[in-house]
All heavy atoms as an XYZ file, in Angstrom:
912
protein
N     -22.490    -79.965     -1.445
C     -23.316    -78.794     -1.486
C     -22.853    -77.741     -0.473
O     -22.909    -76.574     -0.772
C     -24.740    -79.266     -1.201
C     -25.715    -78.210     -1.286
S     -26.821    -78.670     -2.505
C     -27.695    -77.621     -3.077
N     -22.394    -78.183      0.687
C     -21.916    -77.271      1.706
C     -20.664    -76.579      1.222
O     -20.439    -75.413      1.508
C     -21.635    -78.037      2.996
N     -19.873    -77.309      0.450
C     -18.652    -76.747     -0.096
C     -18.994    -75.666     -1.123
O     -18.315    -74.650     -1.201
C     -17.838    -77.877     -0.726
O     -16.931    -77.375     -1.635
N     -20.071    -75.929     -1.891
C     -20.490    -74.951     -2.889
C     -20.967    -73.673     -2.214
O     -20.661    -72.585     -2.665
C     -21.601    -75.569     -3.760
C     -22.141    -74.612     -4.791
C     -21.375    -74.274     -5.906
C     -23.399    -74.028     -4.644
C     -21.855    -73.385     -6.843
C     -23.878    -73.141     -5.575
C     -23.109    -72.832     -6.684
O     -23.582    -71.959     -7.617
N     -21.712    -73.766     -1.125
C     -22.179    -72.600     -0.393
C     -21.005    -71.827      0.181
O     -20.996    -70.604      0.175
C     -23.121    -73.026      0.752
C     -24.476    -73.468      0.224
O     -24.818    -73.048     -0.904
O     -25.164    -74.180      0.938
N     -20.047    -72.590      0.678
C     -18.892    -71.938      1.276
C     -18.083    -71.210      0.208
O     -17.644    -70.074      0.395
C     -18.031    -73.001      1.981
C     -16.907    -72.397      2.735
C     -16.957    -71.751      3.905
C     -15.558    -72.364      2.313
N     -15.731    -71.312      4.279
C     -14.830    -71.686      3.284
C     -14.863    -72.836      1.195
C     -13.475    -71.476      3.212
C     -13.508    -72.629      1.154
C     -12.821    -71.954      2.141
N     -17.877    -71.824     -0.952
C     -17.159    -71.192     -2.061
C     -17.950    -69.992     -2.595
O     -17.369    -68.953     -2.915
C     -16.914    -72.195     -3.187
C     -15.859    -73.193     -2.889
C     -15.690    -74.193     -4.024
O     -16.181    -73.931     -5.147
O     -15.066    -75.220     -3.772
N     -19.240    -70.171     -2.689
C     -20.090    -69.075     -3.152
C     -20.032    -67.898     -2.166
O     -19.938    -66.744     -2.561
C     -21.530    -69.588     -3.309
C     -22.401    -68.580     -4.047
O     -21.881    -67.977     -5.026
O     -23.566    -68.386     -3.658
N     -20.048    -68.224     -0.881
C     -19.960    -67.194      0.152
C     -18.602    -66.489      0.076
O     -18.521    -65.261      0.159
C     -20.165    -67.845      1.533
C     -19.976    -66.890      2.672
N     -20.842    -65.848      2.914
C     -19.021    -66.806      3.619
C     -20.423    -65.167      3.962
N     -19.306    -65.751      4.419
N     -17.538    -67.286     -0.088
C     -16.195    -66.707     -0.208
C     -16.094    -65.833     -1.451
O     -15.482    -64.747     -1.424
C     -15.129    -67.803     -0.255
C     -14.819    -68.365      1.116
O     -15.163    -67.755      2.110
N     -14.187    -69.522      1.149
N     -16.689    -66.287     -2.556
C     -16.649    -65.533     -3.806
C     -17.385    -64.198     -3.637
O     -16.906    -63.145     -4.066
C     -17.273    -66.352     -4.930
C     -17.189    -65.627     -6.264
C     -17.673    -66.479     -7.412
N     -16.657    -67.474     -7.684
C     -16.887    -68.763     -7.911
N     -18.109    -69.218     -7.911
N     -15.906    -69.596     -8.141
N     -18.564    -64.237     -2.984
C     -19.304    -62.997     -2.745
C     -18.521    -62.052     -1.839
O     -18.476    -60.849     -2.061
C     -20.659    -63.312     -2.110
C     -21.729    -63.512     -3.168
C     -23.113    -63.616     -2.564
N     -23.372    -65.044     -2.331
C     -23.748    -65.595     -1.190
N     -23.959    -64.845     -0.139
N     -23.932    -66.892     -1.083
N     -17.887    -62.620     -0.816
C     -17.095    -61.807      0.102
C     -15.936    -61.161     -0.638
O     -15.657    -59.961     -0.457
C     -16.562    -62.668      1.267
O     -17.653    -63.290      1.930
C     -15.788    -61.824      2.252
N     -15.276    -61.950     -1.504
C     -14.170    -61.407     -2.286
C     -14.678    -60.349     -3.250
O     -14.064    -59.282     -3.409
C     -13.418    -62.539     -3.038
C     -12.456    -61.982     -4.065
C     -12.699    -63.445     -2.056
N     -15.810    -60.592     -3.898
C     -16.368    -59.607     -4.821
C     -16.786    -58.335     -4.090
O     -16.568    -57.229     -4.582
C     -17.568    -60.199     -5.579
C     -17.222    -61.254     -6.641
C     -18.509    -61.852     -7.213
C     -16.372    -60.650     -7.736
N     -17.384    -58.480     -2.915
C     -17.761    -57.307     -2.127
C     -16.514    -56.537     -1.695
O     -16.481    -55.308     -1.746
C     -18.589    -57.725     -0.911
C     -19.989    -58.164     -1.247
C     -20.725    -58.731     -0.042
O     -20.147    -58.757      1.073
O     -21.876    -59.141     -0.215
N     -15.486    -57.292     -1.260
C     -14.230    -56.655     -0.859
C     -13.593    -55.923     -2.035
O     -13.053    -54.809     -1.888
N     -13.677    -56.567     -3.199
C     -13.107    -55.941     -4.394
C     -13.889    -54.681     -4.766
O     -13.307    -53.659     -5.143
C     -13.110    -56.922     -5.555
C     -12.397    -56.390     -6.739
C     -12.222    -57.439     -7.779
N     -11.417    -56.880     -8.858
C     -11.206    -57.470     -9.982
N     -11.692    -58.666    -10.198
N     -10.484    -56.890    -10.911
N     -15.205    -54.731     -4.629
C     -16.040    -53.560     -4.926
C     -15.706    -52.418     -3.962
O     -15.585    -51.263     -4.374
C     -17.516    -53.922     -4.848
N     -15.542    -52.769     -2.665
C     -15.165    -51.749     -1.687
C     -13.807    -51.172     -2.038
O     -13.581    -49.958     -1.992
C     -15.172    -52.355     -0.249
C     -14.496    -51.415      0.735
C     -16.587    -52.681      0.191
N     -12.880    -52.050     -2.422
C     -11.536    -51.607     -2.808
C     -11.580    -50.710     -4.037
O     -10.888    -49.679     -4.089
C     -10.658    -52.834     -3.072
C      -9.167    -52.622     -3.171
C      -8.632    -52.018     -1.883
C      -8.467    -53.920     -3.462
N     -12.413    -51.031     -5.020
C     -12.542    -50.206     -6.224
C     -13.162    -48.853     -5.883
O     -12.723    -47.816     -6.389
C     -13.373    -50.936     -7.284
C     -12.625    -52.074     -7.943
C     -13.491    -52.875     -8.899
O     -14.694    -52.547     -9.067
O     -12.971    -53.834     -9.484
N     -14.187    -48.847     -5.006
C     -14.785    -47.582     -4.590
C     -13.760    -46.736     -3.829
O     -13.675    -45.525     -4.013
C     -16.023    -47.827     -3.724
C     -17.230    -48.287     -4.517
C     -18.503    -48.201     -3.683
N     -18.432    -48.894     -2.415
C     -18.796    -50.172     -2.195
N     -19.276    -50.897     -3.205
N     -18.698    -50.709     -1.000
N     -12.978    -47.410     -2.982
C     -11.943    -46.706     -2.228
C     -10.889    -46.145     -3.176
O     -10.448    -44.999     -3.020
C     -11.285    -47.643     -1.194
O     -12.289    -48.164     -0.330
C     -10.236    -46.918     -0.376
N     -10.495    -46.926     -4.182
C      -9.527    -46.455     -5.175
C     -10.083    -45.264     -5.944
O      -9.373    -44.274     -6.179
C      -9.177    -47.564     -6.159
O      -8.350    -48.507     -5.554
N     -11.346    -45.331     -6.332
C     -11.972    -44.225     -7.056
C     -12.038    -42.986     -6.160
O     -11.760    -41.857     -6.610
C     -13.370    -44.625     -7.535
N     -12.377    -43.200     -4.895
C     -12.435    -42.079     -3.958
C     -11.047    -41.467     -3.776
O     -10.893    -40.241     -3.749
C     -12.981    -42.553     -2.616
O     -12.974    -41.505     -1.675
N     -10.033    -42.306     -3.661
C      -8.657    -41.812     -3.546
C      -8.236    -41.067     -4.814
O      -7.567    -40.035     -4.734
C      -7.693    -42.961     -3.263
C      -7.703    -43.513     -1.844
C      -6.827    -44.754     -1.750
C      -7.252    -42.467     -0.854
N      -8.630    -41.575     -5.977
C      -8.294    -40.904     -7.240
C      -8.966    -39.526     -7.287
O      -8.340    -38.536     -7.687
C      -8.725    -41.752     -8.430
N     -10.251    -39.452     -6.858
C     -10.938    -38.159     -6.829
C     -10.265    -37.215     -5.825
O     -10.059    -36.031     -6.105
C     -12.419    -38.347     -6.478
C     -13.257    -38.923     -7.604
C     -14.755    -38.849     -7.299
N     -15.122    -39.469     -6.032
C     -15.447    -40.761     -5.861
N     -15.447    -41.582     -6.914
N     -15.773    -41.225     -4.681
N      -9.930    -37.765     -4.665
C      -9.251    -36.947     -3.651
C      -7.906    -36.449     -4.163
O      -7.527    -35.290     -3.941
C      -9.035    -37.752     -2.368
O     -10.260    -38.110     -1.780
N      -7.183    -37.321     -4.869
C      -5.895    -36.938     -5.453
C      -6.095    -35.849     -6.494
O      -5.325    -34.873     -6.537
C      -5.212    -38.169     -6.058
C      -3.779    -37.889     -6.432
O      -3.120    -37.088     -5.795
N      -3.301    -38.545     -7.473
N      -7.130    -35.968     -7.327
C      -7.413    -34.957     -8.345
C      -7.774    -33.626     -7.689
O      -7.316    -32.567     -8.115
C      -8.547    -35.432     -9.271
C      -8.853    -34.488    -10.403
C      -7.659    -34.302    -11.351
O      -6.885    -35.218    -11.571
N      -7.509    -33.106    -11.883
N      -8.588    -33.681     -6.628
C      -8.950    -32.461     -5.907
C      -7.701    -31.830     -5.297
O      -7.524    -30.602     -5.338
C     -10.010    -32.764     -4.816
C     -10.170    -31.599     -3.854
C     -11.343    -33.106     -5.462
N      -6.813    -32.652     -4.744
C      -5.573    -32.127     -4.156
C      -4.707    -31.467     -5.223
O      -4.136    -30.389     -4.986
C      -4.802    -33.250     -3.468
N      -4.621    -32.069     -6.413
C      -3.834    -31.490     -7.501
C      -4.440    -30.153     -7.936
O      -3.730    -29.153     -8.107
C      -3.742    -32.479     -8.693
C      -2.845    -33.654     -8.324
C      -3.235    -31.777     -9.943
C      -2.883    -34.787     -9.332
N      -5.772    -30.119     -8.090
C      -6.434    -28.873     -8.479
C      -6.258    -27.796     -7.402
O      -6.015    -26.630     -7.716
C      -7.919    -29.129     -8.739
C      -8.180    -29.944     -9.990
C      -9.641    -30.358    -10.132
O     -10.470    -29.961     -9.272
O      -9.956    -31.066    -11.094
N      -6.366    -28.212     -6.149
C      -6.182    -27.277     -5.035
C      -4.763    -26.723     -5.035
O      -4.549    -25.531     -4.809
C      -6.487    -27.975     -3.695
O      -7.824    -28.476     -3.726
C      -6.330    -27.020     -2.524
N      -3.799    -27.592     -5.310
C      -2.402    -27.139     -5.376
C      -2.206    -26.146     -6.519
O      -1.514    -25.131     -6.363
C      -1.469    -28.333     -5.555
C      -0.004    -27.963     -5.563
C       0.901    -29.163     -5.732
O       0.416    -30.293     -5.869
O       2.127    -28.939     -5.750
N      -2.825    -26.428     -7.679
C      -2.715    -25.506     -8.809
C      -3.341    -24.152     -8.464
O      -2.760    -23.095     -8.742
C      -3.391    -26.094    -10.044
C      -2.656    -27.263    -10.652
C      -3.453    -27.945    -11.754
O      -4.646    -27.714    -11.915
N      -2.777    -28.793    -12.523
N      -4.517    -24.192     -7.850
C      -5.177    -22.945     -7.451
C      -4.319    -22.204     -6.436
O      -4.137    -20.986     -6.525
C      -6.588    -23.232     -6.883
C      -7.515    -23.720     -8.005
C      -7.176    -22.003     -6.201
C      -8.850    -24.261     -7.517
N      -3.763    -22.938     -5.467
C      -2.891    -22.322     -4.467
C      -1.678    -21.675     -5.101
O      -1.278    -20.565     -4.717
N      -1.091    -22.356     -6.086
C       0.068    -21.798     -6.786
C      -0.310    -20.527     -7.526
O       0.423    -19.532     -7.485
C       0.633    -22.836     -7.780
O       0.987    -24.020     -7.063
C       1.849    -22.306     -8.496
N      -1.466    -20.524     -8.184
C      -1.932    -19.319     -8.885
C      -2.178    -18.178     -7.909
O      -1.816    -17.026     -8.177
C      -3.205    -19.626     -9.669
C      -2.994    -20.544    -10.860
C      -4.292    -20.976    -11.514
O      -5.367    -20.441    -11.130
O      -4.249    -21.845    -12.399
N      -2.780    -18.507     -6.758
C      -3.059    -17.474     -5.751
C      -1.760    -16.896     -5.214
O      -1.622    -15.677     -5.065
C      -3.935    -18.051     -4.615
C      -5.348    -18.289     -5.134
C      -3.951    -17.127     -3.404
C      -6.253    -19.018     -4.168
N      -0.793    -17.783     -4.927
C       0.500    -17.300     -4.432
C       1.168    -16.405     -5.473
O       1.748    -15.359     -5.143
C       1.409    -18.491     -4.046
C       2.843    -18.044     -3.835
C       0.883    -19.180     -2.802
N       1.058    -16.782     -6.744
C       1.627    -15.962     -7.815
C       0.941    -14.598     -7.866
O       1.617    -13.562     -7.956
C       1.476    -16.683     -9.151
O       1.918    -15.868    -10.203
N      -0.389    -14.589     -7.809
C      -1.127    -13.317     -7.823
C      -0.781    -12.471     -6.604
O      -0.619    -11.252     -6.710
C      -2.634    -13.581     -7.860
C      -3.143    -14.021     -9.208
C      -4.655    -14.202     -9.205
O      -5.350    -13.442     -8.504
O      -5.123    -15.114     -9.906
N      -0.676    -13.112     -5.447
C      -0.323    -12.377     -4.239
C       1.077    -11.774     -4.353
O       1.319    -10.663     -3.881
C      -0.416    -13.282     -3.008
C      -1.838    -13.642     -2.564
C      -1.787    -14.656     -1.422
C      -2.615    -12.413     -2.153
N       1.981    -12.511     -5.000
C       3.323    -11.971     -5.227
C       3.277    -10.734     -6.107
O       3.953     -9.734     -5.831
N       2.481    -10.786     -7.163
C       2.336     -9.632     -8.046
C       1.712     -8.453     -7.305
O       2.152     -7.305     -7.454
C       1.477     -9.999     -9.255
C       2.139    -10.982    -10.214
C       1.192    -11.483    -11.299
O       0.065    -10.933    -11.410
O       1.564    -12.414    -12.020
N       0.688     -8.749     -6.491
C       0.051     -7.677     -5.717
C       1.024     -7.094     -4.702
O       1.033     -5.884     -4.469
C      -1.189     -8.205     -5.006
C      -2.336     -8.511     -5.951
C      -3.533     -9.097     -5.230
O      -3.547     -9.239     -4.020
N      -4.562     -9.454     -5.999
N       1.865     -7.954     -4.122
C       2.867     -7.471     -3.170
C       3.833     -6.513     -3.861
O       4.151     -5.449     -3.329
C       3.628     -8.651     -2.576
C       4.680     -8.246     -1.571
C       5.382     -9.492     -0.990
N       6.246     -9.135      0.090
C       7.501     -8.772     -0.050
N       8.037     -8.701     -1.259
N       8.244     -8.467      0.990
N       4.293     -6.894     -5.044
C       5.197     -6.022     -5.799
C       4.514     -4.689     -6.123
O       5.116     -3.629     -6.014
C       5.666     -6.705     -7.079
C       6.637     -7.849     -6.863
C       7.903     -7.394     -6.165
O       8.439     -6.317     -6.508
O       8.356     -8.112     -5.257
N       3.251     -4.765     -6.522
C       2.502     -3.545     -6.829
C       2.367     -2.671     -5.590
O       2.547     -1.449     -5.660
C       1.119     -3.918     -7.367
O       0.343     -2.780     -7.580
N       2.069     -3.288     -4.457
C       1.948     -2.523     -3.211
C       3.285     -1.916     -2.805
O       3.335     -0.773     -2.329
C       1.413     -3.418     -2.088
C      -0.073     -3.772     -2.186
C      -0.428     -4.822     -1.139
C      -0.941     -2.559     -2.046
N       4.368     -2.663     -3.004
C       5.693     -2.120     -2.673
C       6.033     -0.935     -3.568
O       6.591      0.069     -3.107
C       6.760     -3.212     -2.788
C       6.741     -4.273     -1.681
C       7.737     -5.391     -1.990
C       7.021     -3.652     -0.327
N       5.686     -1.040     -4.868
C       5.916      0.096     -5.768
C       5.088      1.297     -5.326
O       5.575      2.428     -5.306
C       5.575     -0.291     -7.215
C       6.629     -1.123     -7.902
C       6.375     -1.221     -9.406
N       5.064     -1.741     -9.746
C       4.763     -3.025     -9.867
N       5.692     -3.939     -9.673
N       3.548     -3.409    -10.197
N       3.832      1.054     -4.962
C       2.974      2.141     -4.490
C       3.536      2.756     -3.215
O       3.523      3.981     -3.044
C       1.558      1.626     -4.219
O       0.969      1.160     -5.408
N       4.044      1.912     -2.325
C       4.616      2.408     -1.077
C       5.841      3.276     -1.355
O       5.996      4.351     -0.762
C       4.991      1.239     -0.166
C       5.511      1.658      1.193
C       5.893      0.473      2.052
O       6.152     -0.616      1.544
N       5.934      0.675      3.349
N       6.703      2.812     -2.275
C       7.886      3.611     -2.632
C       7.459      4.938     -3.257
O       8.032      5.989     -2.963
C       8.794      2.825     -3.579
C       9.615      1.749     -2.899
C      10.671      1.174     -3.831
N      10.120      0.475     -4.974
C       9.810     -0.812     -5.010
N       9.995     -1.568     -3.945
N       9.331     -1.364     -6.095
N       6.439      4.880     -4.106
C       5.944      6.105     -4.737
C       5.395      7.068     -3.687
O       5.664      8.273     -3.737
C       4.859      5.754     -5.755
O       4.297      6.904     -6.300
N       4.638      6.549     -2.733
C       4.112      7.386     -1.659
C       5.235      7.963     -0.809
O       5.173      9.128     -0.390
C       3.153      6.584     -0.782
C       1.768      6.334     -1.364
C       0.981      5.384     -0.465
C       1.007      7.612     -1.562
N       6.275      7.158     -0.567
C       7.404      7.656      0.213
C       8.104      8.780     -0.538
O       8.472      9.799      0.059
C       8.396      6.507      0.497
C       9.549      6.917      1.379
C       9.101      7.345      2.759
O       8.219      6.758      3.342
N       9.706      8.405      3.276
N       8.276      8.606     -1.860
C       8.896      9.661     -2.668
C       8.030     10.928     -2.647
O       8.551     12.042     -2.549
C       9.107      9.182     -4.099
C      10.181      8.122     -4.198
O      11.015      7.976     -3.314
N      10.158      7.367     -5.273
N       6.719     10.726     -2.752
C       5.803     11.870     -2.709
C       5.885     12.561     -1.350
O       5.919     13.795     -1.273
C       4.356     11.400     -2.972
O       4.317     10.746     -4.240
C       3.393     12.561     -2.971
N       5.940     11.758     -0.292
C       6.048     12.325      1.052
C       7.356     13.103      1.206
O       7.367     14.202      1.781
C       5.975     11.204      2.096
C       5.836     11.731      3.496
O       5.222     12.765      3.709
N       6.407     11.035      4.451
N       8.445     12.556      0.670
C       9.722     13.277      0.717
C       9.624     14.597     -0.045
O      10.109     15.632      0.416
C      10.850     12.421      0.128
C      11.173     11.212      1.000
O      10.769     11.202      2.183
O      11.825     10.275      0.491
N       8.987     14.544     -1.218
C       8.805     15.765     -2.006
C       7.959     16.791     -1.265
O       8.253     17.984     -1.287
N       6.909     16.315     -0.602
C       6.064     17.231      0.166
C       6.834     17.842      1.330
O       6.655     19.027      1.642
C       4.823     16.499      0.689
C       3.750     16.198     -0.350
C       2.652     15.333      0.258
C       3.157     17.465     -0.906
N       7.682     17.053      1.960
C       8.484     17.584      3.069
C       9.422     18.680      2.568
O       9.556     19.733      3.208
C       9.293     16.465      3.724
O       8.437     15.537      4.338
N      10.046     18.434      1.424
C      10.933     19.452      0.850
C      10.135     20.692      0.462
O      10.573     21.827      0.707
C      11.664     18.889     -0.363
C      12.699     17.850     -0.002
C      13.337     17.251     -1.234
C      14.286     16.124     -0.856
N      14.851     15.458     -2.028
N       8.962     20.482     -0.133
C       8.110     21.619     -0.517
C       7.682     22.406      0.712
O       7.659     23.641      0.689
C       6.872     21.129     -1.263
O       7.240     20.485     -2.457
N       7.345     21.693      1.781
C       6.942     22.366      3.017
C       8.088     23.217      3.547
O       7.878     24.366      3.972
C       6.531     21.320      4.059
C       5.969     21.919      5.326
C       5.455     20.852      6.285
N       4.298     20.164      5.725
C       4.269     18.859      5.428
N       5.312     18.102      5.647
N       3.182     18.319      4.927
N       9.309     22.684      3.492
C      10.476     23.448      3.950
C      10.665     24.700      3.106
O      10.927     25.789      3.641
C      11.738     22.562      3.874
O      11.519     21.387      4.645
C      12.951     23.287      4.391
N      10.514     24.564      1.792
C      10.663     25.719      0.896
C       9.571     26.747      1.180
O       9.839     27.958      1.231
C      10.628     25.261     -0.582
C      10.485     26.431     -1.525
C      11.877     24.449     -0.923
N       8.337     26.283      1.375
C       7.235     27.213      1.658
C       7.447     27.947      2.980
O       7.157     29.148      3.081
C       5.904     26.463      1.686
C       5.360     26.055      0.322
C       4.132     25.172      0.493
C       5.031     27.274     -0.523
N       7.949     27.260      3.982
C       8.230     27.916      5.263
C       9.303     28.975      5.087
O       9.197     30.092      5.611
C       8.620     26.865      6.333
C       7.392     26.045      6.720
C       9.228     27.531      7.563
C       7.690     24.846      7.598
N      10.348     28.635      4.311
C      11.408     29.621      4.054
C      10.855     30.821      3.291
O      11.194     31.971      3.591
C      12.549     28.968      3.284
N       9.988     30.561      2.301
C       9.389     31.656      1.544
C       8.507     32.516      2.445
O       8.520     33.751      2.342
C       8.570     31.104      0.370
C       9.421     30.536     -0.746
S       8.458     29.683     -2.004
C       7.500     31.011     -2.676
N       7.749     31.876      3.328
C       6.889     32.616      4.245
C       7.735     33.499      5.173
O       7.383     34.654      5.417
C       6.059     31.626      5.064
C       5.011     32.263      5.932
C       4.193     31.203      6.671
O       4.646     30.075      6.850
N       3.010     31.567      7.096
N       8.838     32.952      5.653
C       9.734     33.733      6.509
C      10.314     34.918      5.738
O      10.371     36.035      6.245
C      10.853     32.826      7.024
C      11.717     33.444      8.081
C      12.740     32.480      8.666
N      13.272     31.548      7.694
C      13.167     30.216      7.786
N      12.549     29.670      8.798
N      13.696     29.436      6.854
N      10.716     34.690      4.486
C      11.250     35.777      3.657
C      10.194     36.855      3.399
O      10.507     38.046      3.397
C      11.790     35.239      2.338
C      13.088     34.473      2.516
O      13.781     34.658      3.511
N      13.397     33.609      1.568
N       8.962     36.453      3.159
C       7.885     37.422      2.950
C       7.694     38.259      4.211
O       7.540     39.491      4.143
C       6.573     36.703      2.549
C       5.366     37.628      2.667
C       6.674     36.151      1.140
N       7.740     37.609      5.378
C       7.595     38.344      6.637
C       8.750     39.330      6.824
O       8.523     40.492      7.187
C       7.542     37.362      7.812
C       7.367     37.984      9.190
C       6.031     38.703      9.281
C       7.485     36.918     10.251
N       9.978     38.903      6.554
C      11.133     39.811      6.646
C      10.993     40.979      5.678
O      11.292     42.127      6.018
C      12.446     39.065      6.377
C      12.840     38.071      7.443
C      13.643     36.992      7.120
C      12.426     38.201      8.764
C      14.018     36.071      8.079
C      12.791     37.286      9.730
C      13.589     36.222      9.389
O      13.960     35.316     10.336
N      10.535     40.680      4.465
C      10.340     41.754      3.478
C       9.278     42.743      3.942
O       9.442     43.965      3.763
C       9.962     41.165      2.113
C      11.127     40.460      1.441
O      12.284     40.651      1.818
N      10.819     39.632      0.456
N       8.197     42.236      4.523
C       7.149     43.137      5.027
C       7.696     44.009      6.149
O       7.428     45.215      6.195
C       5.952     42.336      5.523
C       5.075     41.812      4.427
C       3.876     41.076      5.004
C       2.998     40.530      3.882
N       1.825     39.830      4.415
N       8.450     43.383      7.070
C       9.022     44.161      8.168
C       9.992     45.218      7.650
O       9.983     46.364      8.120
C       9.731     43.237      9.163
C       8.824     42.383     10.046
C       9.648     41.423     10.877
C       7.962     43.258     10.933
N      10.799     44.848      6.663
C      11.739     45.801      6.073
C      10.973     46.947      5.412
O      11.329     48.119      5.561
C      12.638     45.094      5.035
O      13.303     44.000      5.679
C      13.650     46.027      4.445
N       9.916     46.614      4.681
C       9.104     47.629      4.016
C       8.464     48.567      5.042
O       8.457     49.791      4.849
C       8.038     46.958      3.149
C       7.163     47.866      2.305
C       8.009     48.669      1.322
C       6.118     47.052      1.563
N       7.940     48.015      6.123
C       7.341     48.849      7.177
C       8.400     49.763      7.777
O       8.152     50.958      8.012
C       6.680     47.960      8.253
C       6.339     48.756      9.508
C       5.424     47.296      7.696
N       9.598     49.236      8.029
C      10.666     50.064      8.597
C      11.060     51.186      7.632
O      11.287     52.326      8.046
C      11.875     49.198      8.952
C      11.616     48.297     10.143
S      12.965     47.173     10.518
C      14.258     48.307     10.893
N      11.121     50.886      6.345
C      11.451     51.907      5.341
C      10.368     52.982      5.324
O      10.654     54.187      5.280
C      11.642     51.276      3.947
C      12.935     50.454      3.926
C      11.654     52.341      2.863
C      13.111     49.622      2.670
N       9.094     52.564      5.348
C       7.991     53.533      5.342
C       8.055     54.416      6.581
O       7.898     55.643      6.502
C       6.630     52.801      5.226
C       6.487     52.175      3.835
C       5.463     53.739      5.526
C       5.299     51.262      3.673
N       8.294     53.812      7.752
C       8.382     54.594      8.991
C       9.549     55.565      8.910
O       9.429     56.753      9.274
C       8.508     53.658     10.215
C       8.909     54.432     11.476
C       7.210     52.896     10.443
N      10.678     55.113      8.382
C      11.851     55.986      8.233
C      11.544     57.142      7.280
O      11.897     58.298      7.555
C      13.047     55.177      7.729
C      14.372     55.908      7.610
C      14.827     56.435      8.971
C      15.411     55.011      7.007
N      10.865     56.856      6.176
C      10.493     57.923      5.237
C       9.532     58.916      5.884
O       9.598     60.126      5.637
C       9.881     57.326      3.971
C      10.897     56.661      3.065
C      10.267     56.065      1.820
O       9.016     55.954      1.751
O      11.021     55.708      0.914
N       8.610     58.427      6.702
C       7.682     59.329      7.391
C       8.454     60.255      8.329
O       8.195     61.471      8.392
C       6.596     58.526      8.148
C       5.627     57.904      7.151
C       5.844     59.407      9.143
C       4.614     56.965      7.753
N       9.422     59.696      9.075
C      10.241     60.543      9.956
C      11.054     61.571      9.152
O      11.150     62.739      9.548
C      11.190     59.705     10.819
C      10.534     59.075     12.006
C      10.691     57.724     12.262
C       9.762     59.835     12.883
C      10.115     57.145     13.363
C       9.172     59.253     13.989
C       9.339     57.897     14.241
N      11.612     61.121      8.031
C      12.386     62.049      7.190
C      11.472     63.158      6.662
O      11.806     64.356      6.695
C      13.091     61.313      6.043
C      14.204     60.431      6.601
C      13.641     62.283      5.016
C      14.844     59.504      5.577
N      10.281     62.766      6.161
C       9.325     63.748      5.645
C       8.893     64.703      6.760
O       8.820     65.927      6.564
C       8.119     63.032      5.034
C       7.057     63.916      4.394
C       7.638     64.688      3.209
C       5.882     63.090      3.949
N       8.627     64.146      7.946
C       8.247     64.987      9.083
C       9.366     65.942      9.454
O       9.134     67.121      9.755
N      10.589     65.440      9.436
C      11.737     66.302      9.740
C      11.897     67.398      8.714
O      12.193     68.556      9.061
N      11.707     67.062      7.445
C      11.837     68.072      6.389
C      10.745     69.128      6.517
O      10.996     70.331      6.350
C      11.799     67.410      5.018
C      13.055     66.611      4.722
S      12.979     65.731      3.166
C      12.991     67.060      2.004
N       9.508     68.671      6.812
C       8.416     69.629      6.992
C       8.681     70.529      8.211
O       8.419     71.738      8.175
C       7.081     68.909      7.146
C       6.531     68.273      5.873
C       5.280     67.454      6.190
C       6.214     69.335      4.830
N       9.169     69.923      9.272
C       9.486     70.709     10.462
C      10.554     71.753     10.161
O      10.433     72.907     10.557
C       9.959     69.776     11.590
C      10.334     70.513     12.832
C       9.357     71.008     13.685
C      11.663     70.747     13.147
C       9.700     71.692     14.828
C      12.010     71.433     14.284
C      11.034     71.908     15.138
N      11.579     71.315      9.451
C      12.646     72.249      9.107
C      12.139     73.357      8.178
O      12.535     74.516      8.300
C      13.820     71.525      8.462
C      14.662     70.665      9.392
C      15.720     69.917      8.583
C      15.324     71.513     10.467
N      11.255     73.028      7.241
C      10.783     74.016      6.278
C       9.840     75.019      6.925
O       9.932     76.219      6.653
C      10.111     73.312      5.106
C       9.622     74.294      4.083
C       9.191     73.585      2.840
C       8.814     74.630      1.847
N       8.900     74.289      0.509
N       8.906     74.542      7.762
C       7.884     75.448      8.266
C       8.196     76.004      9.657
O       7.755     77.079      9.989
C       6.520     74.742      8.297
C       5.988     74.460      6.935
C       5.823     73.156      6.483
C       5.652     75.493      6.081
C       5.310     72.892      5.240
C       5.157     75.239      4.820
C       4.978     73.927      4.368
N       8.899     75.282     10.471
C       9.068     75.746     11.851
C      10.483     76.254     12.143
O      10.741     76.790     13.200
C       8.709     74.632     12.832
C       7.271     74.246     12.734
C       6.899     73.015     12.229
C       6.282     75.129     13.143
C       5.573     72.656     12.145
C       4.951     74.759     13.049
C       4.588     73.526     12.562
N      11.347     76.014     11.269
C      12.694     76.514     11.536
C      12.823     77.890     10.901
O      12.533     78.087      9.728
C      13.693     75.498     11.015
O      14.516     75.974     10.045
N      13.274     78.878     11.679
C      13.366     80.244     11.185
C      14.835     80.598     11.105
O      15.570     80.490     12.044
C      12.650     81.194     12.114
C      11.208     80.883     12.140
C      10.469     81.882     12.946
C       9.043     81.477     12.942
N       8.195     82.253     13.648
N      15.166     81.104     10.009
C      16.541     81.507      9.805
C      16.739     82.954     10.052
O      16.203     83.891      9.851
C      16.990     81.184      8.419
C      17.109     79.775      8.146
C      17.730     79.674      6.802
C      17.798     78.345      6.263
N      18.371     78.193      5.071
């Protein structure tokens, strides 16, 4: 009878150990599945981030091109502004010269006696 208790005790211990081992295996299988899903999600995120990086780089290049265009436009506008100022100064000088010529002609006509 003592042998039967001992065998029964050993059998229960083995069954309990086996149950713990099966639960541990199931837990490891779930953990492995979660790791696989996490890896898949990580791969998708890395792929999306790569696409977003490319999009941002294209946007950056576009902004740089726009900035270059604006710099060139600014240079052209400054040159045009300078030309407008020179033209105004030239026009003022011509008007002043014409006024002196007109004044000289009037002086010669009315104040010069022959």
